[in-house]
N, C-alpha and C positions, 0 to 999 in steps of 0.2 A: 824241751822239745825242739825249739829253733835257736840256733846260735849263729849270729853274724859276727865275724871276726875280722876286724881291721879292713873292712870292705870299702873300696873306692870304685865308683861307677859313674858313667855318664854317656855322652854322645860324641859325635865327631868333632864338635867345636870345643870340647873340654869336659872336665869332670864336674858333676853336680853333687856328688857325695864323696866325702874325704875321710878315710880311716875310721869308719863307723863300727862300733861294737854294741850289739843289742842281744839280749836273751829274752826268750818267751818260754815260760814253763807251762806244762800241761794244765789246762783248766783256767788259765789266766785270761783276762782282757788287758792288753797292753796298748797304750795309745802313743802315737807320734804326733806332736803338735809343732807348729811352726808357720811362718808367713808363706805366702806364695813364693815359689822359687827356692824354697829352703832345701829341696831335695827329697821330700817325703814320697811323692809318687815315683820318682826315680828309684828309690830304694825298694818299693813294692814291686816294680817291674823287674828289678834285678833278682829278687827272691823268686818271682814267677817264671823267670827264664827268658823273658822277652828282651832283656839286656844281660850282657855278660859282665861280671865285675872285672875291672882292670887290675885289681889287686885284692888280696884277702880271700876268705873262704866263707861259705854258707853251709852249715850242717843242719840236717833235719833228722831228729831221732838218732843222732850219731853218724848219719850217712852224709857224705859230701855231695851236695847237689849243684854247686855252681858249675856252669857249663852244660847242664842237662837241658834238653829241649822242653819247651813249655808243656807239651802233652805228657811227657814223662813226669814232670813235677805235679801235674794234676793227678796223674795215676797214683802217685804215692801219697796223695791226700792234701796237697796245698792248693787251695782254690780261692780265686780272687773275685770280689764284687767290684768291678772297675769304676773309676770316676766317670760320671756321665752315664752310668748304668750299662751301656754297651748292649742294649737289647737290639734285636733285628726287627725294625719297625714294620717291614712288609710281611713278616710272618705272624701267625696267630700266637696268642698266649700259650696254647698247648704246644705248638711247634718250638717256641722259645724254651719252654720247660723241658721238652724232650732233648734239646741241645745240651742241657746240663748233665744228662745221663748217658751221653753218647759213648763214653768209654766203659760203661757198665754192661754186663751180660746177665745179671741176676734179676730176671723179670719180676719175680714176686717181691723182691726187695725194692725195686723201683716203684711198684704199685703202692707199697706201704709208705715209702718216703713221699710219694706224690700226695697221698692222703694226709700226711702230716703237714705238708706245705699248705694244703687247703684248709686244715684246721687253724693254722696261723694266719692265713690270708684268704678268708672266704670269698673276697671279691674276685680273686683269680679264677676260682671255680665258676663263678657267675659269668665270666668273660672269656671262657676257654676258646671259643671260636672267633673272637674279636681280634682284629689286627692290633699288634702291640703298640704301633705308632699312634693309635687313637686313645690310648690310656692317658690318664692324668700323670703328672710327674710323680706323685706319691704312689700311684698304682704301678708305674714302671719300676720304681725302686723295690716294691714288693716282689715284682717279677724277677728282677735282677738277683735279689736275695734268694728267692725260691729256686731259681735256676742253679745257683751256687750250691744250695743244700742238696739238690738232686745229684750232684757230683760226689756226694758222700765225703765231705772234707774232714780231715783231722785238724787242720789249721785253716781258719778262715781269714783271708786278708780283705779288709774293707777300706776302700779309698773314697773318702769324702761322701759317705752315704746320706748326709743331710743336705748336700749342696742343692740349692735352688728349690727347696721344698717350702711349703707353707708352714707356719708355726705348729699347726695341728699335726702335720705329717712328721715334722722334726721330732716332736714328742713321741710319736708312734715309733719312729725308727730307733730312738734310744731305748724305749721300752722293749722293743724287739731284741736289741743287742743284749740287754740285761737278761731277758728270758732265755735267749740262746745259750748264755753261759750258765745261769742259775738252774734252769729247768732241763735243758738238753745237754749240758756239759761240753759245749764247744769251746775250743781255744781260739782266741781272736786277736789279731794284730790290726789295730784301727788307726787309720790316718784321718784326721778331722780338724778343720779350722774352728769349729764350734768347741773351743777348749773347755769351757765350763761344763757343758753337757757331757763331753767325752770323758773328762776327769771324774765326773759323777758316776760313770758306769765302769771305769777302769780300775784295776788293781794297782798298776804302776804306769809310769809315763816317762817319755824322753822328749826333750825339747831340741829341735834341729834349727840351727841358724847357718845359712850359707853352706849347707852340706855337712856340718859338723855337729856332734852332740855337745851341747853346752850345759845341759842340766839333765839329771835323771833322779828318780826316786818314787816313793809311794805317792799315790794320787793325791791324798789329802795334804801331804807335805808340799807338793807342787802347787796346789790350790792356795796354800797359805804363803807361798813364796812371793815377796813383793815384786820381784822382777817379772814373774809370770803374771801376776795380777795386773801390773801396768801394761805389759806388752800384749797379753792375750785375753784377759778377762775384763778389760775395759774399766779398771778401777784405778783411781788416782792414789798417790801416796797418802793424801789426807783421808781418803776412804779406808785405806789399809789400817791407819792408826786408830780409827774410831771404833 
């Protein structure tokens, strides 16, 4: 579904991603793990069109999309849940959800999808008229995911969805990701520092270090890898051996 081919990307001061190759097949959850500054969010921004690659190509369902405007990329079905949630705090929950469907004209479909969002996140229905900025962090993440679902994604990009949440909401977020794939059939590219939880819901993963892919493989194989365990799972070599 998504093919990232030798992509380098970054900002005025220099590149943050160097010659990256990644594939995401339909129906998969694929995770990118790495330390702060590894280039994970830069890569998602490049896929979403808010950054243009300096080198390489991005193909979505065989169509070249690098260089397209962000709204055009949303229109073809690539939708991002941004790091920090990106909700508009002064607007109500309902107004934020409506923003997710702003490119759609199928009113009946929007109503059906809104009801599905409420089935997943009943709290949002209870707080429709409430300003989004008054929600808890976990509720704001529900809103960010719900807004993305209303854009009718074919590929869902999720950038650090557990960031800053309580342990209870962290568990809820990963249960939601599992359900989105297993029950609803979404394809997801996930950026996440909580490597253990992320590898638990993903099919495959890539490890980014200083903008380069240094490891890739099936999720279980990455979880069993000693380097990944020491660097990202908080396990020592002694723990690995026992």
